[in-house]
N, C-alpha and C positions, 0 to 999 in steps of 0.2 A: 312548524306545521308542514307536513308532506303534501305538496301539490301535484303529485304524480297522478296522471289520469288513469282511471280504471277502464279497461277495454274488454270487449268480448268479440268473438268471431260469429258473424251471422251469414246466412246464405241468401243471395239475392234471387230474383225470380228465375234466373238462368242457371242457378246452382253454383254460382261463383262465390268464393269466400270473400267477405269484406270485414275490415276491422271497424268496430263501432265503439264510440265512447259512451260509457255508462254515465247518465246524468243523475239518476236516482233509482233506488229500489225500495219498495215499500209494501206494506200489508194493508189491505182494507178489511178490517175485522168483520164487517157486515156480511161480506162474501166469503170470508175465511180463505182468501187467495192472496198470493204475492204477485206483484207487478214490477215491471222494469220500464224506465224511460231511457231511450238511447238515441244517439244521432250518428249519422255517417258524415256529418259536416257538409251536407248538400245545401245549397242555397236555392230557394224557390224564386218565382217570378217577382215577388215582392221584396226580394233581398233579405228574407228571413231564413234562418237555419231550420231545416226540417227536423222535427222530433217524432220519434216512433214510440208507441206504447204497446206492450204485450203482457200477457199473463206469463209469469215465470213459474214453470212447472218443474219440481224436483222429483226425480225417480232414481233410486239406487245410486245416490251421490252424484248424479249427472243432472244437468239442467237443460230444458228445452223451452222454446217460446211458443205460446199458444195465442189464439185469437181471443179478443175481448168481444163477447157475443151479444150481451144485452145492452139496450139503450141506457138502462138504469146504471149498469156497471160503467159504461163509457162516461156518463155524466160525472160519476164519482172520480174516475181517473182524470178527467179533464180538470177538475178542481185542484187536484194535486199538481197537474202540469202547470196550471196558472201560478201556484205557489212557487214551484221550481223556477219558472220564468222570472218572477219577481225577485227571487233571491239572487239570480244571475245578473241583474241589472246593476 
C-alpha cells in the first residue's frame, strides 16, 4: 500500500503559499457538492492538530476552495470530520 501523503497548495490570509496535507475529499449528495478536509499540521492550544474544511469547486479542470456557508451544511461536514478523526486514531 502506498502511504504517500497527498498535498495541495493553499494561500493563507496574507497570500502566502502553504503546503497542506489532504485528509479526505468527499461528496455530500444532499447538497450535490464536493468537500475537502486538510491540515497545515498546526497545533492549537489544546495540543490538537487543526483541520480545515472547504467546499471543493471544480471549474475548467482547475480546483478552488470555497466557504461552507450554511449551518446545516457545516453539521453534515462535521459528521464526516468526526469519522475521519476516528479512523486516524
